[in-house]
C-alpha positions in Angstrom: 111.2 94.4 65.3 112.5 91.7 63.0 115.9 92.0 64.7 114.4 91.6 68.1 112.5 88.5 67.0 115.6 87.0 65.6 117.5 87.6 68.8 114.8 86.1 70.9 114.6 83.0 68.7 118.4 82.5 68.9 118.5 82.9 72.6 115.5 80.6 73.1 117.2 77.9 71.0 120.5 78.5 72.9 118.7 78.1 76.2 117.0 74.8 75.2 120.3 73.3 74.0 122.2 74.5 77.0 119.6 72.9 79.3 119.9 69.6 77.5 123.7 69.6 77.8 123.5 70.6 81.4 122.3 67.0 82.2 125.9 65.9 81.6 128.5 66.1 84.4 130.7 69.2 85.0 134.3 68.8 84.0 137.5 70.5 85.0 137.8 72.7 81.9 137.8 76.4 81.2 135.9 77.9 78.3 137.2 81.2 77.0 134.7 83.3 75.0 136.8 85.9 73.2 136.2 88.7 70.7 139.6 90.3 71.4 142.0 87.7 72.7 144.8 89.6 74.3 144.0 88.9 78.0 142.9 85.4 77.1 146.3 84.7 75.5 148.2 85.8 78.6 146.0 83.6 80.8 146.5 80.6 78.6 150.3 81.2 78.6 150.3 81.3 82.4 148.3 78.1 82.6 150.9 76.5 80.4 153.7 77.9 82.6 152.0 76.4 85.7 151.4 73.1 83.8 147.8 73.0 84.8 145.8 70.0 83.8 142.6 71.9 83.1 141.3 71.4 79.5 140.9 74.7 77.7 138.2 75.5 75.1 138.4 78.7 73.1 135.3 80.1 71.5 136.5 82.8 69.3 134.6 85.4 67.2 135.8 86.6 63.9 137.6 89.6 65.5 139.6 87.6 68.0 143.4 87.6 67.7 143.8 84.5 69.9 146.7 82.3 68.8 145.5 79.1 70.4 145.1 76.0 68.2 143.7 72.5 68.6 146.3 70.3 70.2 144.3 67.9 72.3 144.7 69.9 75.5 143.2 73.0 73.9 140.1 73.0 71.6 139.2 75.9 69.4 135.8 76.7 67.9 134.5 79.6 65.8 131.7 81.3 67.8 128.7 83.3 66.6 129.0 81.9 63.1 126.6 79.9 60.9 128.6 76.8 61.5 126.0 74.6 63.3 128.5 72.0 64.5 130.7 74.6 66.1 127.6 76.2 67.7 126.4 72.9 69.2 129.8 72.0 70.5 130.3 75.5 71.9 127.0 75.2 73.8 128.0 71.7 75.1 131.3 73.0 76.5 129.7 76.0 78.1 127.2 73.8 79.8 129.8 71.3 81.1 132.7 73.6 82.1 133.5 74.7 85.6 135.1 78.0 84.5 133.8 80.4 82.0 135.9 83.4 81.0 134.6 86.2 78.7 136.2 89.4 77.4 133.2 91.3 76.2 129.4 91.5 76.2 127.9 88.2 75.0 124.1 88.0 74.7 123.8 84.3 75.2 124.5 84.8 78.9 121.1 86.3 79.3 119.5 83.0 78.2 121.3 80.5 80.5 122.0 79.7 84.2 125.2 78.1 85.3 125.1 75.3 87.9 126.6 75.5 91.4 130.4 75.2 91.2 130.6 77.1 87.9 132.0 80.7 87.9 131.8 83.3 85.1 134.7 85.8 85.0 134.7 89.0 82.9 138.2 89.9 81.8 137.1 93.1 80.0 139.1 94.1 76.9 140.0 97.6 78.1 142.3 98.5 81.0 140.5 101.8 81.6 137.5 103.8 80.3 137.0 107.2 78.6 133.6 106.7 77.1 130.6 105.3 78.9 129.3 101.8 78.2 126.9 99.1 79.5 124.0 100.5 81.6 125.5 104.0 81.5 125.7 104.2 77.7 123.4 107.1 76.6 122.2 105.0 73.6 120.6 102.5 75.9 117.6 104.9 76.3 116.7 104.1 72.7 116.6 100.4 73.2 113.5 98.3 73.8 112.5 97.2 77.3 113.4 93.6 76.3 116.9 94.7 75.2 117.5 96.6 78.4 116.5 93.6 80.4 118.9 91.4 78.4 121.7 93.7 79.3 120.9 93.4 83.0 120.6 89.6 82.7 124.0 89.3 81.0 125.7 91.5 83.6 124.1 89.5 86.5 126.0 86.4 85.2 129.4 87.9 86.0 130.6 86.2 89.3 133.9 88.1 89.0 135.1 91.1 87.1 138.8 91.7 86.7 140.0 95.3 87.5 143.3 97.0 87.3 142.4 100.0 89.5 139.8 101.2 92.0 138.6 103.8 89.5 137.9 101.1 86.9 136.1 99.0 89.4 133.8 101.9 90.3 133.1 102.3 86.6 132.3 98.6 86.2 129.9 98.9 89.2 127.8 101.5 87.4 128.1 100.0 84.0 127.2 96.5 85.0 125.1 97.2 88.1 127.3 95.0 90.3 128.4 95.3 94.0 131.8 95.3 95.5 131.9 91.5 96.1 132.2 90.8 92.3 135.6 92.5 91.7 139.0 90.8 91.5 141.8 93.3 91.9 144.4 91.1 90.2 145.4 93.6 87.5 145.0 93.2 83.7 146.8 90.1 82.3 148.1 91.6 79.1 149.9 94.4 81.0 152.4 91.9 82.3 154.2 92.5 79.0 155.4 95.9 80.1 157.2 94.3 83.1 158.7 91.4 81.3 162.2 92.6 80.1 163.0 89.4 78.0 159.6 89.8 76.2 160.3 93.5 75.6 163.7 92.8 74.3 162.4 90.0 72.0 159.5 92.2 70.7 162.0 95.0 69.9 164.2 92.5 68.0 161.2 91.3 66.0 160.2 94.8 65.1 163.7 95.8 64.2 164.0 92.8 61.9 160.6 93.3 60.3 161.0 97.1 59.8 164.6 98.0 59.6 163.7 101.2 57.8 162.3 102.6 61.0 165.6 102.5 62.8 166.4 106.2 62.1 162.8 107.4 62.0 160.4 108.9 64.6 157.3 106.7 64.6 153.8 108.1 65.1 151.2 105.5 65.9 147.6 106.6 64.9 145.1 104.3 66.6 141.6 105.9 66.6 138.6 104.4 68.3 135.9 102.6 66.3 133.1 104.7 64.7 130.1 103.1 62.9 130.3 105.6 60.1 133.8 104.6 59.1 133.1 100.9 59.0 133.1 100.7 55.2 134.3 104.1 54.1 138.0 103.6 54.9 138.3 107.4 55.4 140.9 108.7 57.9 139.9 111.8 59.8 143.5 113.0 59.8 144.8 115.2 57.0 147.4 112.7 55.8 148.6 115.0 53.1 149.3 117.8 55.5 151.1 115.4 57.9 153.2 114.2 55.1 154.2 117.7 54.0 154.9 118.9 57.5 156.5 115.8 59.1 158.0 113.4 56.6 161.1 115.6 56.0 161.6 115.8 59.7 162.1 112.0 59.9 158.6 111.0 61.0 156.7 108.0 59.7 153.0 107.3 60.4 151.8 103.9 61.5 148.0 103.2 61.1 146.2 100.8 63.5 142.5 100.9 62.8 139.9 99.2 64.8 139.5 95.4 63.9 135.8 96.0 62.9 136.9 98.5 60.2 137.2 96.3 57.1 137.7 98.9 54.4 140.9 98.8 52.4 142.9 101.9 53.1 145.2 102.5 50.2 147.4 105.2 51.7 150.7 103.3 51.7 151.0 103.6 47.9 150.0 107.3 48.0 152.6 108.1 50.6 155.3 105.5 50.2 157.8 105.3 53.1 155.7 107.5 55.2 152.4 105.7 55.8 152.4 102.1 57.1 149.0 100.4 57.4 149.5 97.9 60.3 145.8 97.4 61.1 146.2 93.6 60.8 149.3 93.5 63.0 148.3 90.9 65.6 150.1 92.2 68.7 149.1 95.7 69.9 151.7 95.7 72.7 154.5 95.3 70.1 153.1 98.3 68.2 153.0 100.4 71.3 156.6 99.5 71.9 157.5 100.5 68.4 155.8 103.9 68.6 157.8 107.0 69.7 154.5 108.7 70.3 150.8 107.8 70.2 147.9 109.7 68.5 144.5 108.6 69.4 141.1 109.9 70.5 138.7 108.0 72.8 140.4 104.6 72.6 141.5 102.7 75.7 145.0 102.3 74.3 146.5 105.2 76.4 146.0 103.3 79.6 148.5 100.7 78.5 150.8 103.1 76.5 151.3 105.1 79.8 153.5 102.2 81.0 156.1 103.3 78.5 156.3 107.0 79.5 156.2 108.3 75.9 154.3 111.3 74.5 150.6 111.0 73.7 148.5 113.3 71.6 144.7 113.3 71.4 143.1 114.1 68.1 139.4 114.7 69.0 138.1 116.3 65.9 134.5 115.4 66.8 134.7 116.0 70.5 131.3 117.7 71.1 129.4 115.3 68.9 131.1 112.3 70.4 130.5 113.5 74.0 126.8 114.0 73.3 126.5 110.6 71.6 128.6 108.4 74.0 129.2 110.4 77.1 132.5 110.6 79.1 133.4 109.5 82.6 135.5 112.6 83.2 136.1 115.9 81.5 138.0 114.8 78.4 140.3 117.8 77.8 141.6 117.9 81.4 141.8 114.1 82.1 143.9 113.0 79.1 147.7 112.8 79.7 148.6 114.9 76.7 147.4 117.9 74.6 144.0 117.6 72.8 143.7 118.9 69.2 140.6 119.2 67.0 142.5 120.0 63.8 145.4 118.3 62.1 147.3 121.7 62.2 147.0 121.8 65.9 148.1 118.2 66.2 151.2 118.9 64.1 152.2 121.8 66.3 152.0 119.7 69.4 154.1 116.9 67.8 156.7 119.4 66.7 156.9 120.8 70.2 157.4 117.2 71.5 156.4 118.3 75.0 155.9 115.6 77.6 154.7 116.1 81.2 156.2 113.0 83.0 154.4 113.8 86.2 151.1 113.8 84.4 151.9 110.5 82.7 153.0 108.9 85.9 149.8 110.0 87.7 147.6 108.8 84.9 149.3 105.4 84.9 149.1 105.0 88.7 145.4 106.0 88.6 144.4 103.4 86.0 146.9 100.6 86.5 147.3 100.5 90.3 147.0 96.7 90.5 148.7 95.9 87.2 152.2 95.3 88.5 153.6 92.5 86.4 151.9 89.5 88.1 148.3 89.9 86.9 148.2 86.7 84.9 149.5 84.7 87.7 147.2 86.4 90.2 144.2 85.6 88.2 145.2 82.0 87.3 145.9 81.3 90.9 142.5 82.6 91.9 140.5 80.7 89.3 142.3 77.4 89.1 144.4 76.9 92.2 141.7 77.5 94.9 139.6 74.4 94.4 
């Protein structure tokens, strides 16, 4: 109850301030509200490439990896913090911008109404979906009626939702309660990386210079999805000791990429020197995917992008039944993943040792989820948002 009261008070205050600032004229500026940053960065880079005169305002949360900095043309504020000045200026820019671009669920959208001529575009942080979210998330049944209505009100604010495939658009329709007219089939901006050979070459050069010790190693990237219970424990579900004993002598190294919300200090590098590399703070996920000879994950959206590289994927779903009951899946998990599913570390090790890869399965998976992501996604989206006035 206290949390609900606090949310209502925050949104009521936000609404009043937004209404006051809305008296001021609209300006040709784009406000990016970001808690991830990847897609936003590619859009900003494309705007630079096209030399657009639109002013850019970045409202970033603590988890955002956005690189943008104040330079007169771009303004950056910390969002959802206790900094009152940043909050006031954020609301001012939201109330006076013609383009609003968000990459996640943001509750403030339930408390405001944009003026005619303003569009709000959702550039969702995942290229595909394994687990359910939004209005289809099973946990929504436990929320209060007021919270459920907030979700609906937020989703109604999306004029456009960017999709990389027809199947993802269908998922968005159910998750956000939106109709066909809201979808932009421009592809996912950050996937342009996989079609940009100079960028791929440069990323490989950077990785080789940073980690020369990997040159003759086989790299396993372990990137599990976020779980509330691991937020502060720092525990890794994999049996690292078993992996070390079975794979280190065969030339493997293990790269860890934990969810940005997991803040616990994982001290595994010192326990397994030369084998475990904790890269949870590494800013560019695309570069890590390029560095990985194979991927180990569970219910994360990373496989949708890793499929561009045509490399082996292994799925370590140790809590499959529990997770399926708690979160729900869009498809049968064990048959829809483009690689073998394991529930124990022993099983996973055996799959890695076999090094089997079904290229036809990987290609079909990639085409299913990335149909519209063909290397021009950032340009397609920027042209639609900023070159159609």
